[in-house]
N, CA, C, O and the ligand as a Tripos MOL2 file, in Angstrom:
@<TRIPOS>MOLECULE
protein
  261   259    66     0     0
PROTEIN
NO_CHARGES

@<TRIPOS>ATOM
      1 N         121.7500  120.7580  -95.7170 N.3       1 MET1
      2 CA        119.9540  121.0240  -95.5540 C.3       1 MET1
      3 C         119.2660  120.4640  -94.3600 C.2       1 MET1
      4 O         119.2310  119.2620  -94.0990 O.2       1 MET1
      5 N         118.7650  121.3330  -93.7090 N.am      2 SER2
      6 CA        117.9920  120.8780  -92.2050 C.3       2 SER2
      7 C         116.7020  120.2480  -92.6560 C.2       2 SER2
      8 O         116.0680  120.5550  -93.6650 O.2       2 SER2
      9 N         116.4350  119.4200  -91.8640 N.am      3 MET3
     10 CA        114.9190  118.6780  -92.0830 C.3       3 MET3
     11 C         113.8660  119.3250  -91.0600 C.2       3 MET3
     12 O         112.7680  118.8070  -90.8560 O.2       3 MET3
     13 N         114.3090  120.5290  -90.4220 N.am      4 ASN4
     14 CA        113.4740  121.2440  -89.4490 C.3       4 ASN4
     15 C         111.9680  121.3990  -90.0260 C.2       4 ASN4
     16 O         110.9450  121.1970  -89.3710 O.2       4 ASN4
     17 N         112.0300  121.7740  -91.3020 N.am      5 MET5
     18 CA        110.5580  122.1950  -91.9170 C.3       5 MET5
     19 C         109.7710  121.0240  -91.9750 C.2       5 MET5
     20 O         108.5580  121.2190  -92.0420 O.2       5 MET5
     21 N         110.2130  119.7150  -91.9660 N.am      6 ARG6
     22 CA        109.6040  118.5560  -92.0990 C.3       6 ARG6
     23 C         108.8530  118.0690  -91.0050 C.2       6 ARG6
     24 O         108.0510  117.1530  -91.1910 O.2       6 ARG6
     25 N         109.0590  118.7080  -89.5770 N.am      7 LYS7
     26 CA        108.3000  118.2130  -88.5740 C.3       7 LYS7
     27 C         107.8160  119.3850  -87.8870 C.2       7 LYS7
     28 O         108.2080  120.4810  -88.2890 O.2       7 LYS7
     29 N         107.1380  119.3270  -87.0520 N.am      8 CYS8
     30 CA        106.3060  120.3570  -86.1290 C.3       8 CYS8
     31 C         107.5650  120.8430  -84.9650 C.2       8 CYS8
     32 O         108.2430  120.0890  -84.2660 O.2       8 CYS8
     33 N         107.6010  122.0910  -85.0180 N.am      9 LEU9
     34 CA        108.6670  122.5840  -84.3310 C.3       9 LEU9
     35 C         108.3310  122.5730  -82.7750 C.2       9 LEU9
     36 O         109.1850  122.8180  -81.9240 O.2       9 LEU9
     37 N         106.9450  122.2520  -82.4700 N.am     10 TYR10
     38 CA        106.4270  122.2650  -81.0280 C.3      10 TYR10
     39 C         106.6110  120.6930  -80.4460 C.2      10 TYR10
     40 O         107.1910  120.3870  -79.4040 O.2      10 TYR10
     41 N         106.0450  119.9020  -81.2740 N.am     11 CYS11
     42 CA        105.8860  118.5160  -80.8520 C.3      11 CYS11
     43 C         106.8190  117.4620  -81.5440 C.2      11 CYS11
     44 O         107.0540  116.3210  -81.1480 O.2      11 CYS11
     45 N         107.2440  118.0180  -82.5350 N.am     12 GLU12
     46 CA        108.3550  117.3170  -83.4370 C.3      12 GLU12
     47 C         107.6830  116.0660  -84.0140 C.2      12 GLU12
     48 O         108.3040  115.0330  -84.2630 O.2      12 GLU12
     49 N         106.5400  116.2140  -84.1830 N.am     13 ARG13
     50 CA        105.9310  115.1260  -85.0690 C.3      13 ARG13
     51 C         106.1100  115.2830  -86.6180 C.2      13 ARG13
     52 O         105.9070  116.3880  -87.1210 O.2      13 ARG13
     53 N         106.4560  114.2930  -87.3350 N.am     14 THR14
     54 CA        106.7040  114.3900  -88.6710 C.3      14 THR14
     55 C         105.4610  114.3860  -89.5240 C.2      14 THR14
     56 O         104.3260  114.2190  -89.0780 O.2      14 THR14
     57 N         105.7790  114.5900  -90.8240 N.am     15 SER15
     58 CA        104.9020  114.5700  -91.7950 C.3      15 SER15
     59 C         104.1890  113.1210  -91.9940 C.2      15 SER15
     60 O         103.1120  112.9560  -92.5660 O.2      15 SER15
     61 N         105.0010  112.0940  -91.4100 N.am     16 ASP16
     62 CA        104.2380  110.8130  -91.4710 C.3      16 ASP16
     63 C         103.3050  110.6960  -90.3020 C.2      16 ASP16
     64 O         102.7040  109.6290  -90.1810 O.2      16 ASP16
     65 N         103.1260  111.5460  -89.5190 N.am     17 GLU17
     66 CA        102.3780  111.4470  -88.2600 C.3      17 GLU17
     67 C         101.1700  112.2380  -88.2030 C.2      17 GLU17
     68 O         100.0830  111.8550  -87.7710 O.2      17 GLU17
     69 N         101.5180  113.6350  -88.7860 N.am     18 ALA18
     70 CA        100.4980  114.5290  -88.8250 C.3      18 ALA18
     71 C         100.7350  115.4530  -90.1070 C.2      18 ALA18
     72 O         101.8280  115.3760  -90.6680 O.2      18 ALA18
     73 N          99.6600  116.4090  -90.6420 N.am     19 PRO19
     74 CA         99.9150  117.3200  -91.7510 C.3      19 PRO19
     75 C         100.9050  118.2150  -91.1120 C.2      19 PRO19
     76 O         100.7790  118.5880  -89.9450 O.2      19 PRO19
     77 N         101.9330  118.5760  -91.9090 N.am     20 ILE20
     78 CA        102.7300  119.4900  -91.3900 C.3      20 ILE20
     79 C         102.6750  120.7340  -92.3100 C.2      20 ILE20
     80 O         102.8580  120.6490  -93.5240 O.2      20 ILE20
     81 N         102.4100  121.9110  -91.6550 N.am     21 ILE21
     82 CA        102.2450  123.2870  -92.5100 C.3      21 ILE21
     83 C         103.5440  123.9630  -92.2660 C.2      21 ILE21
     84 O         103.9070  124.2370  -91.1210 O.2      21 ILE21
     85 N         104.3960  124.2940  -93.5340 N.am     22 VAL22
     86 CA        105.4980  124.8270  -93.7310 C.3      22 VAL22
     87 C         105.4670  126.2820  -93.6890 C.2      22 VAL22
     88 O         104.8240  126.8020  -94.6000 O.2      22 VAL22
     89 N         105.9870  127.0220  -92.8850 N.am     23 PHE23
     90 CA        106.2200  128.4560  -93.0460 C.3      23 PHE23
     91 C         107.6610  129.0030  -92.9610 C.2      23 PHE23
     92 O         108.5800  128.3590  -92.4570 O.2      23 PHE23
     93 N         107.7800  130.1250  -93.4410 N.am     24 GLN24
     94 CA        109.1450  130.6990  -93.5750 C.3      24 GLN24
     95 C         109.3520  131.9220  -92.4480 C.2      24 GLN24
     96 O         108.5170  132.8140  -92.2960 O.2      24 GLN24
     97 N         110.4260  131.8360  -91.7880 N.am     25 TYR25
     98 CA        110.7160  132.8540  -91.0720 C.3      25 TYR25
     99 C         112.3160  133.0360  -90.8770 C.2      25 TYR25
    100 O         113.0860  132.1060  -90.6390 O.2      25 TYR25
    101 N         112.6770  134.3880  -91.0180 N.am     26 LEU26
    102 CA        114.0600  134.6680  -90.9660 C.3      26 LEU26
    103 C         114.5970  133.9920  -91.9590 C.2      26 LEU26
    104 O         115.6660  133.4780  -91.6300 O.2      26 LEU26
    105 N         114.2650  133.7830  -93.0820 N.am     27 ASP27
    106 CA        114.9470  133.1340  -94.3490 C.3      27 ASP27
    107 C         115.0950  131.8290  -94.2510 C.2      27 ASP27
    108 O         115.7620  131.2820  -95.1300 O.2      27 ASP27
    109 N         114.5650  131.0770  -93.2580 N.am     28 SER28
    110 CA        114.4170  129.6930  -93.0180 C.3      28 SER28
    111 C         113.0650  129.1390  -92.8540 C.2      28 SER28
    112 O         112.0970  129.7930  -92.4640 O.2      28 SER28
    113 N         113.0530  127.7330  -93.2170 N.am     29 GLU29
    114 CA        111.7390  127.1890  -93.1640 C.3      29 GLU29
    115 C         111.5200  126.4310  -92.0170 C.2      29 GLU29
    116 O         112.4380  125.7970  -91.4970 O.2      29 GLU29
    117 N         110.2170  126.4420  -91.5100 N.am     30 TYR30
    118 CA        109.9250  125.7190  -90.3730 C.3      30 TYR30
    119 C         108.7230  124.9820  -90.6960 C.2      30 TYR30
    120 O         108.1870  125.2630  -91.7680 O.2      30 TYR30
    121 N         108.1130  123.9410  -89.8460 N.am     31 GLY31
    122 CA        106.8750  123.4360  -90.0990 C.3      31 GLY31
    123 C         106.2750  123.3880  -88.6430 C.2      31 GLY31
    124 O         106.9460  123.4660  -87.6140 O.2      31 GLY31
    125 N         104.9040  123.2460  -88.7180 N.am     32 ILE32
    126 CA        104.1960  123.2840  -87.4670 C.3      32 ILE32
    127 C         102.8680  122.4400  -87.8940 C.2      32 ILE32
    128 O         102.3300  122.5610  -88.9940 O.2      32 ILE32
    129 N         102.4190  121.5620  -86.8570 N.am     33 CYS33
    130 CA        101.2020  120.6210  -87.1720 C.3      33 CYS33
    131 C         100.0440  121.5910  -86.7830 C.2      33 CYS33
    132 O         100.2150  122.5480  -86.0280 O.2      33 CYS33
    133 N          98.7840  121.2470  -87.3940 N.am     34 PRO34
    134 CA         97.6770  121.8750  -86.9530 C.3      34 PRO34
    135 C          97.2270  122.1100  -85.5430 C.2      34 PRO34
    136 O          96.6460  123.1210  -85.1470 O.2      34 PRO34
    137 N          97.5500  121.0890  -84.8470 N.am     35 GLN35
    138 CA         97.4370  121.1230  -83.4900 C.3      35 GLN35
    139 C          98.0660  122.2680  -82.8170 C.2      35 GLN35
    140 O          97.4110  122.8590  -81.9590 O.2      35 GLN35
    141 N          99.2720  122.6550  -83.1080 N.am     36 HIS36
    142 CA        100.0610  123.5330  -82.3840 C.3      36 HIS36
    143 C          99.9780  124.8480  -83.3020 C.2      36 HIS36
    144 O         100.5940  125.7910  -82.8040 O.2      36 HIS36
    145 N          99.3750  125.1170  -84.4960 N.am     37 LEU37
    146 CA         99.3800  126.2500  -85.1230 C.3      37 LEU37
    147 C          98.5590  127.5360  -84.4910 C.2      37 LEU37
    148 O          98.7720  128.7080  -84.8040 O.2      37 LEU37
    149 N          97.6710  127.1220  -83.6310 N.am     38 PRO38
    150 CA         97.2100  128.1500  -82.8630 C.3      38 PRO38
    151 C          98.1440  128.8570  -81.8480 C.2      38 PRO38
    152 O          98.0490  130.0130  -81.4370 O.2      38 PRO38
    153 N          99.0680  127.9140  -81.5300 N.am     39 ILE39
    154 CA        100.1570  128.5280  -80.5690 C.3      39 ILE39
    155 C         101.1420  129.4680  -81.2860 C.2      39 ILE39
    156 O         101.7290  130.3640  -80.6780 O.2      39 ILE39
    157 N         101.3010  129.2330  -82.5980 N.am     40 LEU40
    158 CA        102.0510  130.1890  -83.2710 C.3      40 LEU40
    159 C         101.3250  131.4060  -83.3700 C.2      40 LEU40
    160 O         101.9030  132.4840  -83.2300 O.2      40 LEU40
    161 N         100.0260  131.3190  -83.6150 N.am     41 ILE41
    162 CA         99.0140  132.5890  -83.9940 C.3      41 ILE41
    163 C          98.8340  133.3070  -82.7310 C.2      41 ILE41
    164 O          99.0740  134.5130  -82.6830 O.2      41 ILE41
    165 N          98.3790  132.5770  -81.5790 N.am     42 HIS42
    166 CA         97.8580  133.3390  -80.4210 C.3      42 HIS42
    167 C          99.0200  133.4550  -79.2900 C.2      42 HIS42
    168 O          99.0350  134.4480  -78.5630 O.2      42 HIS42
    169 N          99.8880  132.5400  -79.1640 N.am     43 LYS43
    170 CA        100.7970  132.5030  -78.1450 C.3      43 LYS43
    171 C         102.2600  132.2770  -78.4380 C.2      43 LYS43
    172 O         102.9500  131.4760  -77.8070 O.2      43 LYS43
    173 N         102.7600  133.1430  -79.5830 N.am     44 PRO44
    174 CA        104.0530  132.7830  -80.1210 C.3      44 PRO44
    175 C         105.1990  132.8740  -79.0550 C.2      44 PRO44
    176 O         106.2220  132.2190  -79.2520 O.2      44 PRO44
    177 N         105.0910  133.5770  -78.0460 N.am     45 ALA45
    178 CA        106.1690  133.5490  -77.1250 C.3      45 ALA45
    179 C         106.4920  132.2450  -76.6570 C.2      45 ALA45
    180 O         107.6630  131.9210  -76.4610 O.2      45 ALA45
    181 N         105.5240  131.4670  -76.4630 N.am     46 GLN46
    182 CA        105.7330  130.0140  -76.1790 C.3      46 GLN46
    183 C         106.5140  129.2750  -76.9840 C.2      46 GLN46
    184 O         106.9410  128.1910  -76.5860 O.2      46 GLN46
    185 N         106.8200  129.7700  -78.2620 N.am     47 LEU47
    186 CA        107.7840  129.2090  -79.2250 C.3      47 LEU47
    187 C         109.0950  129.7820  -79.2310 C.2      47 LEU47
    188 O         109.9550  129.3760  -80.0120 O.2      47 LEU47
    189 N         109.3290  130.8390  -78.2870 N.am     48 SER48
    190 CA        110.4820  131.6800  -78.4320 C.3      48 SER48
    191 C         111.7440  130.8500  -78.2670 C.2      48 SER48
    192 O         112.7840  131.2350  -78.8020 O.2      48 SER48
    193 N         111.7080  129.7680  -77.5770 N.am     49 GLU49
    194 CA        112.7900  128.9710  -77.3890 C.3      49 GLU49
    195 C         113.1950  128.2070  -78.7920 C.2      49 GLU49
    196 O         114.3650  127.9500  -79.0740 O.2      49 GLU49
    197 N         112.2210  127.9210  -79.5220 N.am     50 LYS50
    198 CA        112.3960  127.3990  -80.9260 C.3      50 LYS50
    199 C         112.4750  128.2180  -82.0780 C.2      50 LYS50
    200 O         113.0190  127.8500  -83.1190 O.2      50 LYS50
    201 N         111.8650  129.4850  -81.8870 N.am     51 LEU51
    202 CA        112.0240  130.4900  -82.9880 C.3      51 LEU51
    203 C         112.3250  131.8030  -82.2410 C.2      51 LEU51
    204 O         111.4660  132.4560  -81.6490 O.2      51 LEU51
    205 N         113.7150  132.1480  -82.3330 N.am     52 PRO52
    206 CA        114.2190  133.3070  -81.7860 C.3      52 PRO52
    207 C         113.3970  134.6500  -82.3460 C.2      52 PRO52
    208 O         113.2610  135.0190  -83.5120 O.2      52 PRO52
    209 N         112.9350  135.2050  -81.2140 N.am     53 GLY53
    210 CA        112.2880  136.4380  -81.6040 C.3      53 GLY53
    211 C         110.8530  136.1630  -81.5510 C.2      53 GLY53
    212 O         110.1550  137.1760  -81.6030 O.2      53 GLY53
    213 N         110.2650  135.0980  -81.4650 N.am     54 ALA54
    214 CA        108.8830  134.8410  -81.4950 C.3      54 ALA54
    215 C         107.9940  135.7530  -80.6380 C.2      54 ALA54
    216 O         106.8840  136.1170  -81.0270 O.2      54 ALA54
    217 N         108.5080  136.1000  -79.4860 N.am     55 GLU55
    218 CA        107.6980  136.6990  -78.6010 C.3      55 GLU55
    219 C         107.3940  138.0420  -79.3300 C.2      55 GLU55
    220 O         106.3560  138.6440  -79.0540 O.2      55 GLU55
    221 N         108.1280  138.4500  -80.1050 N.am     56 THR56
    222 CA        107.7620  139.8500  -80.7600 C.3      56 THR56
    223 C         106.7840  139.8100  -81.9360 C.2      56 THR56
    224 O         106.4880  140.8670  -82.4940 O.2      56 THR56
    225 N         106.2590  138.6260  -82.3470 N.am     57 PHE57
    226 CA        105.3690  138.4060  -83.6060 C.3      57 PHE57
    227 C         103.9720  139.2790  -83.1350 C.2      57 PHE57
    228 O         103.3470  139.2380  -82.0760 O.2      57 PHE57
    229 N         103.7840  139.9680  -84.1950 N.am     58 GLY58
    230 CA        102.4130  140.7460  -84.2810 C.3      58 GLY58
    231 C         102.0560  141.3550  -83.1160 C.2      58 GLY58
    232 O         102.8490  141.2360  -82.1820 O.2      58 GLY58
    233 N         100.9560  142.0410  -82.9250 N.am     59 PRO59
    234 CA        100.2030  142.5810  -81.7590 C.3      59 PRO59
    235 C          99.7300  141.5730  -81.0650 C.2      59 PRO59
    236 O          99.0890  140.6930  -81.6380 O.2      59 PRO59
    237 N          99.9770  141.5310  -79.6470 N.am     60 SER60
    238 CA         99.3810  140.4490  -78.7570 C.3      60 SER60
    239 C          97.9910  141.1160  -78.2220 C.2      60 SER60
    240 O          97.1590  140.3270  -77.7750 O.2      60 SER60
    241 N          97.7110  142.3420  -78.2310 N.am     61 GLU61
    242 CA         96.3710  143.0030  -77.9430 C.3      61 GLU61
    243 C          96.1270  142.6640  -76.4360 C.2      61 GLU61
    244 O          94.9790  142.6800  -75.9930 O.2      61 GLU61
    245 N          97.1240  142.3790  -75.7010 N.am     62 GLY62
    246 CA         96.9390  142.0820  -74.2000 C.3      62 GLY62
    247 C          95.7670  141.1150  -73.9720 C.2      62 GLY62
    248 O          95.0120  141.1370  -72.9990 O.2      62 GLY62
    249 N          95.7240  140.2320  -75.0470 N.am     63 HIS63
    250 CA         94.7390  139.1080  -75.0620 C.3      63 HIS63
    251 C          95.2810  137.8020  -74.3130 C.2      63 HIS63
    252 O          95.1890  136.7660  -74.9730 O.2      63 HIS63
    253 N          95.8800  137.6900  -72.9240 N.am     64 ASN64
    254 CA         96.3530  136.7200  -72.3750 C.3      64 ASN64
    255 C          95.5080  135.9910  -71.5260 C.2      64 ASN64
    256 O          95.1180  136.6710  -70.5770 O.2      64 ASN64
    257 N          95.0430  134.6970  -71.5470 N.am     65 HIS65
    258 CA         94.2500  133.8930  -70.7670 C.3      65 HIS65
    259 C          95.1470  132.8970  -69.7170 C.2      65 HIS65
    260 O          94.5670  132.1220  -68.9570 O.2      65 HIS65
    261 ZN        102.8140  120.0140  -83.1340 Zn       66 ZN66
@<TRIPOS>BOND
     1     1     2 1
     2     2     3 1
     3     3     4 2
     4     3     5 am
     5     5     6 1
     6     6     7 1
     7     7     8 2
     8     7     9 am
     9     9    10 1
    10    10    11 1
    11    11    12 2
    12    11    13 am
    13    13    14 1
    14    14    15 1
    15    15    16 2
    16    15    17 am
    17    17    18 1
    18    18    19 1
    19    19    20 2
    20    19    21 am
    21    21    22 1
    22    22    23 1
    23    23    24 2
    24    23    25 am
    25    25    26 1
    26    26    27 1
    27    27    28 2
    28    27    29 am
    29    29    30 1
    30    30    31 1
    31    31    32 2
    32    31    33 am
    33    33    34 1
    34    34    35 1
    35    35    36 2
    36    35    37 am
    37    37    38 1
    38    38    39 1
    39    39    40 2
    40    39    41 am
    41    41    42 1
    42    42    43 1
    43    43    44 2
    44    43    45 am
    45    45    46 1
    46    46    47 1
    47    47    48 2
    48    47    49 am
    49    49    50 1
    50    50    51 1
    51    51    52 2
    52    51    53 am
    53    53    54 1
    54    54    55 1
    55    55    56 2
    56    55    57 am
    57    57    58 1
    58    58    59 1
    59    59    60 2
    60    59    61 am
    61    61    62 1
    62    62    63 1
    63    63    64 2
    64    63    65 am
    65    65    66 1
    66    66    67 1
    67    67    68 2
    68    67    69 am
    69    69    70 1
    70    70    71 1
    71    71    72 2
    72    71    73 am
    73    73    74 1
    74    74    75 1
    75    75    76 2
    76    75    77 am
    77    77    78 1
    78    78    79 1
    79    79    80 2
    80    79    81 am
    81    81    82 1
    82    82    83 1
    83    83    84 2
    84    83    85 am
    85    85    86 1
    86    86    87 1
    87    87    88 2
    88    87    89 am
    89    89    90 1
    90    90    91 1
    91    91    92 2
    92    91    93 am
    93    93    94 1
    94    94    95 1
    95    95    96 2
    96    95    97 am
    97    97    98 1
    98    98    99 1
    99    99   100 2
   100    99   101 am
   101   101   102 1
   102   102   103 1
   103   103   104 2
   104   103   105 am
   105   105   106 1
   106   106   107 1
   107   107   108 2
   108   107   109 am
   109   109   110 1
   110   110   111 1
   111   111   112 2
   112   111   113 am
   113   113   114 1
   114   114   115 1
   115   115   116 2
   116   115   117 am
   117   117   118 1
   118   118   119 1
   119   119   120 2
   120   119   121 am
   121   121   122 1
   122   122   123 1
   123   123   124 2
   124   123   125 am
   125   125   126 1
   126   126   127 1
   127   127   128 2
   128   127   129 am
   129   129   130 1
   130   130   131 1
   131   131   132 2
   132   131   133 am
   133   133   134 1
   134   134   135 1
   135   135   136 2
   136   135   137 am
   137   137   138 1
   138   138   139 1
   139   139   140 2
   140   139   141 am
   141   141   142 1
   142   142   143 1
   143   143   144 2
   144   143   145 am
   145   145   146 1
   146   146   147 1
   147   147   148 2
   148   147   149 am
   149   149   150 1
   150   150   151 1
   151   151   152 2
   152   151   153 am
   153   153   154 1
   154   154   155 1
   155   155   156 2
   156   155   157 am
   157   157   158 1
   158   158   159 1
   159   159   160 2
   160   159   161 am
   161   161   162 1
   162   162   163 1
   163   163   164 2
   164   163   165 am
   165   165   166 1
   166   166   167 1
   167   167   168 2
   168   167   169 am
   169   169   170 1
   170   170   171 1
   171   171   172 2
   172   171   173 am
   173   173   174 1
   174   174   175 1
   175   175   176 2
   176   175   177 am
   177   177   178 1
   178   178   179 1
   179   179   180 2
   180   179   181 am
   181   181   182 1
   182   182   183 1
   183   183   184 2
   184   183   185 am
   185   185   186 1
   186   186   187 1
   187   187   188 2
   188   187   189 am
   189   189   190 1
   190   190   191 1
   191   191   192 2
   192   191   193 am
   193   193   194 1
   194   194   195 1
   195   195   196 2
   196   195   197 am
   197   197   198 1
   198   198   199 1
   199   199   200 2
   200   199   201 am
   201   201   202 1
   202   202   203 1
   203   203   204 2
   204   203   205 am
   205   205   206 1
   206   206   207 1
   207   207   208 2
   208   207   209 am
   209   209   210 1
   210   210   211 1
   211   211   212 2
   212   211   213 am
   213   213   214 1
   214   214   215 1
   215   215   216 2
   216   215   217 am
   217   217   218 1
   218   218   219 1
   219   219   220 2
   220   219   221 am
   221   221   222 1
   222   222   223 1
   223   223   224 2
   224   223   225 am
   225   225   226 1
   226   226   227 1
   227   227   228 2
   228   227   229 am
   229   229   230 1
   230   230   231 1
   231   231   232 2
   232   231   233 am
   233   233   234 1
   234   234   235 1
   235   235   236 2
   236   235   237 am
   237   237   238 1
   238   238   239 1
   239   239   240 2
   240   239   241 am
   241   241   242 1
   242   242   243 1
   243   243   244 2
   244   243   245 am
   245   245   246 1
   246   246   247 1
   247   247   248 2
   248   247   249 am
   249   249   250 1
   250   250   251 1
   251   251   252 2
   252   251   253 am
   253   253   254 1
   254   254   255 1
   255   255   256 2
   256   255   257 am
   257   257   258 1
   258   258   259 1
   259   259   260 2
@<TRIPOS>SUBSTRUCTURE
     1 MET1         2 RESIDUE 1 A MET
     2 SER2         6 RESIDUE 1 A SER
     3 MET3        10 RESIDUE 1 A MET
     4 ASN4        14 RESIDUE 1 A ASN
     5 MET5        18 RESIDUE 1 A MET
     6 ARG6        22 RESIDUE 1 A ARG
     7 LYS7        26 RESIDUE 1 A LYS
     8 CYS8        30 RESIDUE 1 A CYS
     9 LEU9        34 RESIDUE 1 A LEU
    10 TYR10       38 RESIDUE 1 A TYR
    11 CYS11       42 RESIDUE 1 A CYS
    12 GLU12       46 RESIDUE 1 A GLU
    13 ARG13       50 RESIDUE 1 A ARG
    14 THR14       54 RESIDUE 1 A THR
    15 SER15       58 RESIDUE 1 A SER
    16 ASP16       62 RESIDUE 1 A ASP
    17 GLU17       66 RESIDUE 1 A GLU
    18 ALA18       70 RESIDUE 1 A ALA
    19 PRO19       74 RESIDUE 1 A PRO
    20 ILE20       78 RESIDUE 1 A ILE
    21 ILE21       82 RESIDUE 1 A ILE
    22 VAL22       86 RESIDUE 1 A VAL
    23 PHE23       90 RESIDUE 1 A PHE
    24 GLN24       94 RESIDUE 1 A GLN
    25 TYR25       98 RESIDUE 1 A TYR
    26 LEU26      102 RESIDUE 1 A LEU
    27 ASP27      106 RESIDUE 1 A ASP
    28 SER28      110 RESIDUE 1 A SER
    29 GLU29      114 RESIDUE 1 A GLU
    30 TYR30      118 RESIDUE 1 A TYR
    31 GLY31      122 RESIDUE 1 A GLY
    32 ILE32      126 RESIDUE 1 A ILE
    33 CYS33      130 RESIDUE 1 A CYS
    34 PRO34      134 RESIDUE 1 A PRO
    35 GLN35      138 RESIDUE 1 A GLN
    36 HIS36      142 RESIDUE 1 A HIS
    37 LEU37      146 RESIDUE 1 A LEU
    38 PRO38      150 RESIDUE 1 A PRO
    39 ILE39      154 RESIDUE 1 A ILE
    40 LEU40      158 RESIDUE 1 A LEU
    41 ILE41      162 RESIDUE 1 A ILE
    42 HIS42      166 RESIDUE 1 A HIS
    43 LYS43      170 RESIDUE 1 A LYS
    44 PRO44      174 RESIDUE 1 A PRO
    45 ALA45      178 RESIDUE 1 A ALA
    46 GLN46      182 RESIDUE 1 A GLN
    47 LEU47      186 RESIDUE 1 A LEU
    48 SER48      190 RESIDUE 1 A SER
    49 GLU49      194 RESIDUE 1 A GLU
    50 LYS50      198 RESIDUE 1 A LYS
    51 LEU51      202 RESIDUE 1 A LEU
    52 PRO52      206 RESIDUE 1 A PRO
    53 GLY53      210 RESIDUE 1 A GLY
    54 ALA54      214 RESIDUE 1 A ALA
    55 GLU55      218 RESIDUE 1 A GLU
    56 THR56      222 RESIDUE 1 A THR
    57 PHE57      226 RESIDUE 1 A PHE
    58 GLY58      230 RESIDUE 1 A GLY
    59 PRO59      234 RESIDUE 1 A PRO
    60 SER60      238 RESIDUE 1 A SER
    61 GLU61      242 RESIDUE 1 A GLU
    62 GLY62      246 RESIDUE 1 A GLY
    63 HIS63      250 RESIDUE 1 A HIS
    64 ASN64      254 RESIDUE 1 A ASN
    65 HIS65      258 RESIDUE 1 A HIS
    66 ZN66       261 GROUP 0 **** ****
């Protein structure tokens, strides 16, 4: 069993250091902390190295700043 879901996939903080929100993707579970949850929502492409295919999440609406 992987421990990936117990830490933020972006900053790798664990649930000892920050609340970790667990989500499921491609039959696997991942965790992300509240600080980086907005990246998952708004800029998933930044996570594409850690989440294969993340750049295809949802409509981007061309809303890039
Ligand atoms: Zn984080």
